[in-house]
C-alpha positions in Angstrom: 17.8 5.3 4.0 18.7 1.9 4.1 18.1 0.5 1.2 16.8 -2.6 2.1 13.8 -3.7 4.1 13.6 -6.7 5.4 10.5 -9.1 5.3 11.1 -12.1 7.6 14.7 -13.0 6.6 13.8 -11.6 2.8 16.2 -9.1 1.9 13.7 -6.9 -0.5 16.6 -4.4 -2.1 15.0 -0.5 -2.6 17.8 0.8 -4.7 16.2 0.1 -7.3 11.9 0.6 -7.0 9.5 -2.4 -6.7 6.0 -3.1 -7.5 3.4 -3.9 -5.1 0.2 -5.7 -7.1 -3.3 -5.2 -5.4 -5.4 -8.5 -4.1 -8.6 -7.7 -3.7 -10.7 -10.4 -2.5 -13.8 -7.8 -1.8 -16.8 -7.3 -3.7 -17.0 -3.8 -3.5 -13.0 -2.5 -4.5 -13.6 0.8 -6.6 -11.7 -0.9 -9.7 -11.4 -5.1 -9.1 -14.0 -5.7 -6.8 -15.4 -9.3 -7.5 -13.1 -10.1 -10.1 -11.2 -12.6 -7.5 -14.1 -14.6 -5.8 -12.9 -18.1 -6.5 -9.9 -19.4 -5.7 -9.0 -20.7 -9.6 -9.1 -16.9 -10.2 -7.5 -15.6 -7.1 -4.8 -17.9 -8.1 -4.4 -16.9 -12.3 -4.3 -13.1 -10.6 -1.5 -14.5 -8.6 0.7 -16.1 -11.1 -0.2 -13.4 -13.5 1.3 -10.3 -10.9 4.5 -12.3 -9.7 4.7 -13.2 -13.8 5.1 -9.7 -14.3 7.6 -8.9 -11.8 5.7 -8.0 -8.4 7.8 -8.4 -5.6 4.8 -8.5 -3.2 0.7 -9.2 -3.3 -1.1 -6.8 -1.1 -4.1 -9.4 0.0 -6.9 -7.1 1.4 -10.5 -8.3 2.5 -12.3 -4.7 3.6 -12.6 -2.4 0.3 -11.5 0.9 1.6 -12.8 3.6 -1.0 -14.8 6.6 0.1 -17.6 5.8 1.5 -17.1 2.1 1.5 -19.1 -0.3 3.8 -17.6 -1.6 7.0 -16.9 -5.3 6.9 -16.9 -7.4 10.4 -13.9 -9.0 11.5 -15.2 -12.8 10.6 -15.8 -11.7 7.5 -12.8 -10.0 6.8 -10.9 -13.3 8.0 -12.9 -15.7 6.1 -11.7 -13.3 3.3 -7.8 -13.1 3.6 -6.5 -15.6 5.7 -7.7 -18.0 3.3 -6.0 -16.5 0.4 -3.0 -16.2 1.7 -2.6 -19.9 2.7 -3.6 -21.0 -0.9 -1.5 -18.4 -2.8 1.5 -19.4 -0.5 1.1 -22.9 -1.2 1.3 -22.7 -4.3 3.3 -19.6 -4.6 5.6 -20.3 -1.3 8.2 -17.8 -2.6 5.8 -15.2 -3.1 5.8 -12.2 -0.5 2.7 -11.4 0.8 1.3 -8.0 1.9 -1.5 -8.0 4.4 -3.9 -5.1 3.6 -6.0 -4.1 7.2 -6.9 -1.7 9.6 -7.5 -4.8 12.2 -4.6 -6.2 14.4 -6.5 -9.6 14.8 -6.2 -10.2 11.2 -2.8 -8.4 10.7 -1.9 -10.9 13.4 -3.2 -14.1 11.7 -1.7 -12.8 8.5 1.6 -13.1 9.8 0.7 -16.3 11.6 -0.2 -17.7 8.1 2.3 -16.4 6.1 2.3 -12.4 5.7 5.5 -10.9 5.7 4.5 -7.2 5.4 1.8 -5.3 7.0 -0.2 -2.5 5.0 -2.5 -0.7 7.4 -4.5 2.5 6.1 -5.4 3.8 9.4 -1.7 3.9 11.4 -3.0 2.5 14.5 -6.3 4.3 14.8 -9.3 2.8 14.3 -7.7 -0.5 16.5 -6.6 0.5 19.7 -4.7 -3.3 19.9 -2.7 -2.4 16.3 0.8 -0.9 17.3 0.8 -3.8 20.3 0.4 -6.4 18.0 2.8 -4.8 15.9 5.7 -4.7 18.5 4.9 -8.3 18.8 5.9 -9.3 16.1 9.0 -6.9 16.3 11.6 -9.4 16.6 10.4 -11.7 13.7 11.2 -8.4 10.6 7.7 -7.8 10.1 7.6 -3.8 7.7 5.3 -1.5 8.0 3.3 0.4 5.9 2.8 3.8 7.6 -0.2 5.5 5.4 -1.7 9.0 6.2 -5.1 9.3 6.2 -7.6 12.0 7.6 -10.9 10.6 8.6 -12.4 7.2 7.7 -13.5 5.3 4.7 -16.3 6.8 5.2 -16.2 10.2 6.0 -12.4 11.2 4.5 -13.4 13.0 1.8 -16.0 15.0 3.2 -14.1 18.2 2.8 -10.8 17.2 4.1 -8.7 20.8 5.0 -5.0 21.1 6.2 -3.3 24.4 6.5 -0.1 23.2 5.1 -0.8 19.0 3.7 2.6 18.7 3.1 3.8 19.5 6.5 1.1 17.7 8.5 1.0 14.7 6.5 5.2 15.0 7.8 4.5 16.1 11.2 2.0 13.2 11.2 4.5 10.5 9.8 7.6 11.8 12.7 5.1 11.2 15.6 4.3 7.6 14.7 7.7 7.0 13.4 8.7 7.7 17.3 5.9 5.4 18.7 7.0 2.5 16.3 10.4 3.0 17.0 9.8 2.8 21.2 7.9 -0.8 19.9 10.7 -2.3 18.1 9.2 -2.2 15.0 12.5 -1.1 12.3 11.3 -1.2 8.8 8.8 1.3 8.1 7.3 2.4 4.9 5.8 5.6 4.6 2.1 5.9 2.1 1.3 9.5 1.9 -2.6 8.2 1.4 -3.0 9.6 -1.9 -7.2 9.9 -2.3 -7.6 9.4 1.6 -8.8 12.5 2.9 -7.3 14.8 0.3 -8.7 17.0 -2.2 -7.4 17.0 -6.0 -5.2 19.9 -5.2 -4.4 18.6 -2.0 -2.6 14.9 -3.7 -0.6 16.6 -6.2 0.8 18.9 -4.0 1.8 15.8 -2.0 3.2 14.3 -5.0 4.8 17.3 -6.0 6.8 17.1 -2.5 7.1 13.6 -2.5 11.1 13.9 -1.8 10.4 15.3 1.8 9.2 12.5 3.1 12.4 10.2 2.7 14.6 13.2 3.0 13.8 14.3 6.2 12.5 10.6 7.9 15.2 8.0 6.4 12.5 6.3 5.7 11.4 4.5 1.6 8.4 5.6 0.2 5.1 3.8 -1.1 2.6 5.2 -3.4 -0.7 4.2 -4.5 -1.6 5.8 -7.3 -3.6 3.4 -9.4 -6.3 4.5 -11.6 -7.8 6.7 -8.6 -10.1 9.9 -8.5 -7.1 12.2 -8.8 -6.8 11.1 -11.9 -10.2 10.1 -12.8 -11.2 13.1 -12.1 -8.6 15.7 -13.8 -9.2 13.0 -17.3 -12.6 13.0 -16.9 -12.7 8.5 -17.1 -13.5 6.4 -15.2 -11.7 3.6 -13.5 -11.4 1.3 -16.1 -9.9 4.3 -18.7 -7.1 5.3 -16.5 -4.1 3.3 -17.3 -3.2 5.9 -19.6 -3.3 8.5 -16.2 -2.4 6.6 -14.3 1.4 5.2 -15.4 2.0 9.3 -16.2 1.7 9.4 -12.3 4.0 6.5 -11.7 6.5 7.5 -13.7 6.6 11.1 -11.9 7.1 9.1 -9.1 9.8 7.5 -9.3 11.5 10.5 -10.9 10.2 11.8 -7.5 11.9 8.8 -5.4 9.0 6.8 -4.9 10.5 3.1 -3.7 7.4 1.0 -4.2 4.7 1.1 -6.8 1.3 0.0 -5.5 -0.9 -1.5 -8.5 -3.2 -3.1 -10.3 -1.3 -3.4 -13.7 1.5 -5.0 -13.3 3.2 -5.4 -16.5 3.0 -1.5 -17.0 4.2 -0.7 -14.0 6.9 -2.5 -14.4 7.7 -1.1 -18.1 7.6 2.4 -16.2 10.7 1.2 -14.0 12.0 -0.3 -16.6 12.2 2.5 -18.7 12.9 4.9 -15.4 16.2 3.0 -15.1 17.4 3.8 -18.6 16.8 7.4 -18.4 18.7 7.2 -14.8 15.8 8.7 -13.2 16.0 6.1 -9.8 18.7 5.9 -8.1 
């Protein structure tokens, strides 16, 4: 595996794990919806995450929780582009990711200074998405390729697989060929925990996490933070799921995850530091 990704000239060394902090500018996200409704709150959260050790901040303006309502394009742009601009104005060295399935939002976010694109849909919800990525291929904008069965509105309605690990791997291999043909070089793989998967599916994917990097050569990003695969097993609500999240983060690092996408940066960084002391990460 190439141990670094080029984020528009900023080389991110993935020989050690990195933390991506979640910055939701949405009123309805499953855990932190509505918490960043003001510029002051947004900047405070961004500063906190950066000071706690986040390498990337992932800005999203449309909730992807199961059953979430679809947000219009103009509203998503209103929530995300000014947020990117104000964060970079105050923290010019911050590396920002845009979490969107819309090509136009991705395009405007990159123009505003985002250095990475995070897409839950693998281009399936917007036919223009991959072409947009190709247009920016020469600008070194890495892409997070995530697997999802269905859409946020339908994904948790009886998801089925014959062999989830093999099917997700085949999906990644197929999509990587398309992206390489467009000139997209740096791709991170996200198995899509909770996106069209049962609890059993999620834990099987986690158990076999090393397979994805071993076969494709691409680093793996995981989004486990406070998700239902923790809450349902422990019978807790998302606000009570930090302990379970921490446990899964340690397991993910042991299994080769290169990036943890999290709500709680400080606690995730502590997991990384302990894992490094135990030589559990490459």
